[in-house]
A tleap script that builds the chain and sets N, CA, C and O, in Angstrom:
source leaprc.protein.ff14SB
mol = sequence {
  NMET SER GLN ASP ASP SER THR THR ASP GLN
  ALA THR THR ASP GLU ARG ARG ALA ALA LEU
  ALA TYR LEU ASP GLU ALA TRP GLU GLU ALA
  LEU LEU ASP GLY ILE ALA PRO ASP CYS VAL
  ALA HIE ALA ALA LEU PHE ALA ALA LEU LYS
  GLU LEU VAL LEU SER PHE GLY GLU GLU ALA
  THR ALA ARG PHE VAL GLU LYS LEU PRO GLU
  ARG VAL ARG THR GLY GLY TYR THR LEU PRO
  ARG LEU PRO CHIE
}
set mol.1.N position { -16.087 17.661 -10.939 }
set mol.1.CA position { -14.860 17.767 -10.154 }
set mol.1.C position { -14.670 18.942 -11.200 }
set mol.1.O position { -15.303 19.006 -12.254 }
set mol.2.N position { -13.877 19.714 -10.852 }
set mol.2.CA position { -13.134 21.092 -11.296 }
set mol.2.C position { -11.874 20.560 -11.720 }
set mol.2.O position { -11.323 19.512 -11.387 }
set mol.3.N position { -11.494 21.500 -12.548 }
set mol.3.CA position { -9.632 21.382 -12.937 }
set mol.3.C position { -8.969 21.313 -11.700 }
set mol.3.O position { -7.936 20.662 -11.859 }
set mol.4.N position { -9.082 21.645 -10.681 }
set mol.4.CA position { -8.237 21.746 -9.749 }
set mol.4.C position { -8.075 20.353 -9.209 }
set mol.4.O position { -7.081 19.627 -9.232 }
set mol.5.N position { -9.649 20.077 -8.564 }
set mol.5.CA position { -9.605 18.754 -8.232 }
set mol.5.C position { -8.832 17.343 -9.058 }
set mol.5.O position { -8.385 16.325 -8.530 }
set mol.6.N position { -8.866 17.657 -10.283 }
set mol.6.CA position { -8.456 16.582 -10.822 }
set mol.6.C position { -7.216 16.703 -10.958 }
set mol.6.O position { -6.478 15.734 -10.777 }
set mol.7.N position { -6.788 17.802 -11.271 }
set mol.7.CA position { -4.937 18.248 -10.544 }
set mol.7.C position { -4.722 17.596 -9.446 }
set mol.7.O position { -3.786 16.806 -9.565 }
set mol.8.N position { -5.292 17.609 -8.258 }
set mol.8.CA position { -4.926 17.158 -7.128 }
set mol.8.C position { -4.827 15.563 -6.909 }
set mol.8.O position { -4.037 14.909 -6.228 }
set mol.9.N position { -5.760 15.220 -7.616 }
set mol.9.CA position { -6.151 13.850 -7.810 }
set mol.9.C position { -4.735 13.104 -8.612 }
set mol.9.O position { -4.265 12.117 -8.045 }
set mol.10.N position { -4.226 13.469 -9.614 }
set mol.10.CA position { -3.515 13.098 -10.300 }
set mol.10.C position { -2.045 13.086 -9.562 }
set mol.10.O position { -1.351 12.073 -9.470 }
set mol.11.N position { -1.657 14.491 -9.010 }
set mol.11.CA position { -0.734 14.529 -8.377 }
set mol.11.C position { -0.743 13.474 -6.836 }
set mol.11.O position { 0.289 13.148 -6.250 }
set mol.12.N position { -1.975 13.128 -6.457 }
set mol.12.CA position { -1.844 12.198 -5.321 }
set mol.12.C position { -1.667 10.888 -6.160 }
set mol.12.O position { -0.825 10.095 -5.738 }
set mol.13.N position { -2.361 10.562 -7.302 }
set mol.13.CA position { -1.973 9.030 -7.440 }
set mol.13.C position { -0.513 9.063 -8.088 }
set mol.13.O position { 0.041 7.986 -7.867 }
set mol.14.N position { 0.364 10.015 -8.877 }
set mol.14.CA position { 1.523 10.263 -9.517 }
set mol.14.C position { 2.308 9.481 -7.837 }
set mol.14.O position { 2.885 8.394 -7.786 }
set mol.15.N position { 2.089 10.381 -6.729 }
set mol.15.CA position { 2.709 10.256 -5.594 }
set mol.15.C position { 2.594 8.783 -5.084 }
set mol.15.O position { 3.567 8.059 -4.871 }
set mol.16.N position { 1.270 8.426 -4.913 }
set mol.16.CA position { 1.714 6.883 -4.694 }
set mol.16.C position { 2.015 5.938 -5.364 }
set mol.16.O position { 2.242 4.807 -4.935 }
set mol.17.N position { 2.055 6.342 -6.638 }
set mol.17.CA position { 2.737 5.450 -7.528 }
set mol.17.C position { 4.390 5.490 -7.164 }
set mol.17.O position { 4.961 4.406 -7.289 }
set mol.18.N position { 4.990 6.328 -6.843 }
set mol.18.CA position { 6.190 7.249 -6.601 }
set mol.18.C position { 6.650 5.985 -4.963 }
set mol.18.O position { 7.553 5.189 -4.706 }
set mol.19.N position { 5.348 6.508 -4.240 }
set mol.19.CA position { 5.833 5.606 -2.845 }
set mol.19.C position { 5.723 4.154 -3.121 }
set mol.19.O position { 6.317 3.415 -2.336 }
set mol.20.N position { 5.114 3.655 -4.030 }
set mol.20.CA position { 5.163 2.039 -4.237 }
set mol.20.C position { 6.438 1.728 -5.003 }
set mol.20.O position { 6.940 0.604 -4.975 }
set mol.21.N position { 6.810 2.459 -5.497 }
set mol.21.CA position { 7.931 2.103 -6.208 }
set mol.21.C position { 9.387 2.532 -5.298 }
set mol.21.O position { 10.450 2.270 -5.860 }
set mol.22.N position { 9.439 3.090 -4.108 }
set mol.22.CA position { 10.204 2.924 -3.242 }
set mol.22.C position { 10.111 1.648 -2.281 }
set mol.22.O position { 11.078 1.109 -1.743 }
set mol.23.N position { 8.669 1.233 -2.154 }
set mol.23.CA position { 8.768 0.517 -1.285 }
set mol.23.C position { 8.969 -1.111 -1.829 }
set mol.23.O position { 9.216 -2.061 -1.085 }
set mol.24.N position { 8.770 -1.186 -3.562 }
set mol.24.CA position { 9.087 -2.354 -3.736 }
set mol.24.C position { 10.682 -2.701 -3.816 }
set mol.24.O position { 11.224 -3.776 -3.558 }
set mol.25.N position { 11.368 -1.288 -4.316 }
set mol.25.CA position { 12.939 -1.753 -4.132 }
set mol.25.C position { 13.117 -1.641 -2.762 }
set mol.25.O position { 14.347 -1.681 -2.759 }
set mol.26.N position { 12.768 -1.517 -1.441 }
set mol.26.CA position { 13.179 -1.683 -0.514 }
set mol.26.C position { 12.664 -3.442 -0.103 }
set mol.26.O position { 13.188 -4.237 0.677 }
set mol.27.N position { 11.632 -3.567 -0.855 }
set mol.27.CA position { 11.192 -5.111 -0.525 }
set mol.27.C position { 12.254 -6.118 -1.195 }
set mol.27.O position { 12.658 -7.144 -0.648 }
set mol.28.N position { 12.618 -5.686 -2.391 }
set mol.28.CA position { 13.460 -6.843 -3.119 }
set mol.28.C position { 14.899 -6.574 -2.644 }
set mol.28.O position { 15.799 -7.302 -3.065 }
set mol.29.N position { 15.192 -5.464 -1.703 }
set mol.29.CA position { 16.534 -5.488 -1.036 }
set mol.29.C position { 16.728 -6.506 -0.018 }
set mol.29.O position { 17.714 -7.242 0.015 }
set mol.30.N position { 15.601 -6.540 0.955 }
set mol.30.CA position { 15.113 -7.085 1.954 }
set mol.30.C position { 15.241 -8.322 1.790 }
set mol.30.O position { 15.775 -8.972 2.689 }
set mol.31.N position { 14.721 -9.055 0.438 }
set mol.31.CA position { 14.647 -10.621 0.016 }
set mol.31.C position { 16.253 -10.777 -0.577 }
set mol.31.O position { 16.714 -11.914 -0.474 }
set mol.32.N position { 16.980 -9.926 -1.076 }
set mol.32.CA position { 18.230 -10.094 -1.410 }
set mol.32.C position { 19.205 -10.335 -0.329 }
set mol.32.O position { 20.163 -11.082 -0.527 }
set mol.33.N position { 18.984 -9.648 0.990 }
set mol.33.CA position { 19.546 -9.978 1.971 }
set mol.33.C position { 18.997 -11.131 3.027 }
set mol.33.O position { 19.444 -11.309 4.160 }
set mol.34.N position { 17.905 -11.887 2.386 }
set mol.34.CA position { 17.870 -13.137 3.220 }
set mol.34.C position { 17.005 -13.156 4.061 }
set mol.34.O position { 16.961 -14.009 4.948 }
set mol.35.N position { 15.872 -11.882 3.873 }
set mol.35.CA position { 14.703 -11.676 4.746 }
set mol.35.C position { 13.419 -12.720 4.174 }
set mol.35.O position { 13.242 -12.630 2.959 }
set mol.36.N position { 12.852 -13.327 4.628 }
set mol.36.CA position { 11.801 -14.647 4.328 }
set mol.36.C position { 10.454 -13.142 3.869 }
set mol.36.O position { 10.282 -12.162 4.593 }
set mol.37.N position { 9.600 -13.435 2.343 }
set mol.37.CA position { 9.036 -12.828 2.064 }
set mol.37.C position { 7.868 -12.330 2.941 }
set mol.37.O position { 7.528 -11.147 2.960 }
set mol.38.N position { 7.278 -13.291 3.660 }
set mol.38.CA position { 6.031 -12.987 4.545 }
set mol.38.C position { 6.716 -12.414 5.598 }
set mol.38.O position { 5.776 -11.833 6.140 }
set mol.39.N position { 7.934 -12.096 6.449 }
set mol.39.CA position { 8.242 -11.506 7.396 }
set mol.39.C position { 8.373 -9.939 6.845 }
set mol.39.O position { 8.202 -8.985 7.604 }
set mol.40.N position { 8.651 -9.811 5.637 }
set mol.40.CA position { 8.949 -8.574 4.913 }
set mol.40.C position { 7.320 -7.904 4.831 }
set mol.40.O position { 7.102 -6.728 5.120 }
set mol.41.N position { 6.261 -8.847 4.395 }
set mol.41.CA position { 4.960 -8.433 4.517 }
set mol.41.C position { 4.447 -8.064 5.831 }
set mol.41.O position { 4.051 -6.916 6.031 }
set mol.42.N position { 4.427 -8.932 6.717 }
set mol.42.CA position { 4.037 -8.478 7.780 }
set mol.42.C position { 4.656 -7.437 8.665 }
set mol.42.O position { 3.981 -7.011 9.602 }
set mol.43.N position { 5.757 -7.027 8.485 }
set mol.43.CA position { 6.567 -5.544 8.731 }
set mol.43.C position { 6.074 -4.396 7.937 }
set mol.43.O position { 6.016 -3.225 8.312 }
set mol.44.N position { 5.773 -4.822 6.939 }
set mol.44.CA position { 5.250 -3.783 5.947 }
set mol.44.C position { 3.486 -3.569 5.903 }
set mol.44.O position { 2.923 -2.833 5.093 }
set mol.45.N position { 3.018 -4.116 6.611 }
set mol.45.CA position { 1.962 -4.162 7.071 }
set mol.45.C position { 1.818 -3.444 8.055 }
set mol.45.O position { 1.153 -2.420 7.891 }
set mol.46.N position { 2.375 -3.723 9.376 }
set mol.46.CA position { 2.904 -3.024 11.031 }
set mol.46.C position { 3.072 -1.774 10.690 }
set mol.46.O position { 2.332 -0.909 11.159 }
set mol.47.N position { 4.113 -1.463 9.783 }
set mol.47.CA position { 4.274 -0.038 9.252 }
set mol.47.C position { 3.316 0.822 9.009 }
set mol.47.O position { 3.090 1.847 9.652 }
set mol.48.N position { 2.467 0.237 7.647 }
set mol.48.CA position { 1.333 0.926 6.841 }
set mol.48.C position { 0.146 1.361 8.389 }
set mol.48.O position { -0.285 2.476 8.683 }
set mol.49.N position { -0.065 0.232 9.000 }
set mol.49.CA position { -1.009 0.625 10.046 }
set mol.49.C position { -0.690 1.324 10.627 }
set mol.49.O position { -1.403 2.327 10.666 }
set mol.50.N position { 0.620 1.318 11.511 }
set mol.50.CA position { 1.090 2.112 12.190 }
set mol.50.C position { 1.354 3.772 11.855 }
set mol.50.O position { 1.296 4.710 12.650 }
set mol.51.N position { 1.631 3.792 10.551 }
set mol.51.CA position { 1.197 4.903 10.209 }
set mol.51.C position { -0.355 5.693 9.797 }
set mol.51.O position { -0.634 6.867 10.043 }
set mol.52.N position { -0.965 4.992 9.320 }
set mol.52.CA position { -2.547 4.874 9.342 }
set mol.52.C position { -3.223 5.578 10.425 }
set mol.52.O position { -3.911 6.582 10.247 }
set mol.53.N position { -2.981 4.953 11.699 }
set mol.53.CA position { -3.154 4.974 13.319 }
set mol.53.C position { -2.748 6.521 13.484 }
set mol.53.O position { -3.650 7.298 13.798 }
set mol.54.N position { -1.434 7.022 13.292 }
set mol.54.CA position { -0.522 8.105 13.686 }
set mol.54.C position { -1.226 9.420 12.845 }
set mol.54.O position { -1.326 10.521 13.387 }
set mol.55.N position { -1.688 9.172 11.489 }
set mol.55.CA position { -2.315 9.881 10.528 }
set mol.55.C position { -3.932 10.523 10.791 }
set mol.55.O position { -4.369 11.674 10.806 }
set mol.56.N position { -4.556 9.182 10.983 }
set mol.56.CA position { -6.170 9.252 10.819 }
set mol.56.C position { -6.931 8.833 12.152 }
set mol.56.O position { -8.139 9.049 12.251 }
set mol.57.N position { -6.239 8.257 13.132 }
set mol.57.CA position { -6.518 7.645 14.502 }
set mol.57.C position { -6.870 6.227 14.460 }
set mol.57.O position { -6.813 5.793 13.310 }
set mol.58.N position { -7.193 5.420 15.275 }
set mol.58.CA position { -7.644 4.343 15.970 }
set mol.58.C position { -8.515 4.284 15.055 }
set mol.58.O position { -8.211 3.914 13.921 }
set mol.59.N position { -9.770 4.647 15.400 }
set mol.59.CA position { -11.243 4.565 14.909 }
set mol.59.C position { -11.274 4.409 13.360 }
set mol.59.O position { -11.775 3.478 12.730 }
set mol.60.N position { -10.517 5.720 12.782 }
set mol.60.CA position { -10.831 5.634 11.125 }
set mol.60.C position { -9.752 4.533 10.665 }
set mol.60.O position { -10.109 3.936 9.650 }
set mol.61.N position { -8.715 4.201 11.102 }
set mol.61.CA position { -8.026 3.017 10.616 }
set mol.61.C position { -8.571 1.283 11.102 }
set mol.61.O position { -8.121 0.224 10.666 }
set mol.62.N position { -9.459 1.451 11.936 }
set mol.62.CA position { -10.109 0.523 12.010 }
set mol.62.C position { -11.484 -0.113 10.857 }
set mol.62.O position { -11.992 -1.189 10.540 }
set mol.63.N position { -11.618 1.328 10.548 }
set mol.63.CA position { -13.193 1.382 9.723 }
set mol.63.C position { -12.376 0.683 8.404 }
set mol.63.O position { -12.741 -0.384 7.909 }
set mol.64.N position { -11.093 1.544 7.870 }
set mol.64.CA position { -10.504 1.413 6.677 }
set mol.64.C position { -9.992 -0.472 6.666 }
set mol.64.O position { -10.076 -1.089 5.605 }
set mol.65.N position { -9.657 -0.943 7.527 }
set mol.65.CA position { -8.982 -2.264 7.626 }
set mol.65.C position { -10.325 -3.333 7.617 }
set mol.65.O position { -10.341 -4.485 7.183 }
set mol.66.N position { -11.251 -2.695 8.136 }
set mol.66.CA position { -12.853 -3.497 8.059 }
set mol.66.C position { -13.314 -4.132 6.764 }
set mol.66.O position { -13.931 -5.187 6.618 }
set mol.67.N position { -12.877 -3.250 5.834 }
set mol.67.CA position { -12.963 -3.257 4.591 }
set mol.67.C position { -11.942 -3.880 3.559 }
set mol.67.O position { -12.184 -4.033 2.362 }
set mol.68.N position { -10.763 -4.217 4.200 }
set mol.68.CA position { -10.030 -5.200 3.679 }
set mol.68.C position { -10.207 -6.626 3.089 }
set mol.68.O position { -9.638 -6.961 2.050 }
set mol.69.N position { -11.059 -7.493 3.832 }
set mol.69.CA position { -11.276 -8.564 3.233 }
set mol.69.C position { -12.044 -8.864 2.042 }
set mol.69.O position { -11.762 -9.700 1.184 }
set mol.70.N position { -13.146 -8.014 2.089 }
set mol.70.CA position { -13.944 -7.950 0.695 }
set mol.70.C position { -13.219 -7.426 -0.461 }
set mol.70.O position { -13.443 -7.699 -1.640 }
set mol.71.N position { -12.175 -6.512 0.089 }
set mol.71.CA position { -11.206 -6.110 -1.503 }
set mol.71.C position { -10.345 -7.341 -1.702 }
set mol.71.O position { -10.170 -7.886 -2.792 }
set mol.72.N position { -9.798 -7.748 -0.488 }
set mol.72.CA position { -8.657 -8.959 -1.158 }
set mol.72.C position { -9.285 -10.260 -1.821 }
set mol.72.O position { -8.750 -11.180 -2.441 }
set mol.73.N position { -10.877 -9.966 -1.404 }
set mol.73.CA position { -11.788 -11.499 -2.082 }
set mol.73.C position { -11.958 -11.076 -3.449 }
set mol.73.O position { -11.965 -11.867 -4.392 }
set mol.74.N position { -12.113 -9.666 -3.572 }
set mol.74.CA position { -12.331 -9.681 -4.940 }
set mol.74.C position { -11.222 -9.273 -5.850 }
set mol.74.O position { -11.613 -8.895 -6.955 }
set mol.75.N position { -10.098 -9.260 -5.678 }
set mol.75.CA position { -8.994 -9.384 -6.286 }
set mol.75.C position { -8.357 -7.759 -6.319 }
set mol.75.O position { -7.492 -7.372 -7.104 }
set mol.76.N position { -9.044 -6.907 -5.224 }
set mol.76.CA position { -8.212 -5.781 -5.043 }
set mol.76.C position { -6.735 -5.362 -4.823 }
set mol.76.O position { -6.147 -4.292 -4.978 }
set mol.77.N position { -6.424 -6.350 -4.487 }
set mol.77.CA position { -4.871 -6.534 -4.441 }
set mol.77.C position { -3.909 -7.712 -5.391 }
set mol.77.O position { -2.765 -8.108 -5.169 }
set mol.78.N position { -4.722 -8.026 -6.348 }
set mol.78.CA position { -4.032 -8.923 -7.083 }
set mol.78.C position { -3.243 -8.299 -8.224 }
set mol.78.O position { -3.711 -7.230 -8.616 }
set mol.79.N position { -2.396 -8.633 -8.703 }
set mol.79.CA position { -1.951 -7.931 -10.064 }
set mol.79.C position { -1.857 -9.200 -10.918 }
set mol.79.O position { -1.588 -10.314 -10.471 }
set mol.80.N position { -2.163 -8.838 -12.481 }
set mol.80.CA position { -2.108 -9.920 -13.317 }
set mol.80.C position { -0.610 -10.089 -13.591 }
set mol.80.O position { 0.224 -9.186 -13.656 }
set mol.81.N position { -0.419 -11.391 -13.738 }
set mol.81.CA position { 1.295 -11.982 -14.202 }
set mol.81.C position { 1.651 -11.716 -15.308 }
set mol.81.O position { 1.107 -12.177 -16.311 }
set mol.82.N position { 2.792 -10.793 -15.320 }
set mol.82.CA position { 3.523 -10.208 -16.642 }
set mol.82.C position { 4.200 -11.707 -17.078 }
set mol.82.O position { 4.453 -12.543 -16.210 }
set mol.83.N position { 4.464 -11.953 -18.513 }
set mol.83.CA position { 5.484 -12.748 -18.726 }
set mol.83.C position { 6.690 -12.326 -18.660 }
set mol.83.O position { 6.946 -11.163 -18.972 }
set mol.84.N position { 7.893 -13.405 -18.139 }
set mol.84.CA position { 8.778 -12.679 -18.058 }
set mol.84.C position { 9.675 -12.908 -19.254 }
set mol.84.O position { 10.701 -12.241 -19.392 }
savepdb mol mol.pdb
quit
């Protein structure tokens, strides 16, 4: 990997973290407004899949989604609980 590749990878990682921070904030606002967490989750998934289809097409998005069950089962979306 060249220096440019690692710089690009870091920029992408930073951008994804920033995007997640925005989404976390919107999620919290929805919950504070009384929207049920499962409704927020379904809406977020719909919005994400819609954007992936727009960006990459149905077939590429379907291939991505096919990998999700295993990632969920192996903890790919489980964050450690932090003490409050």
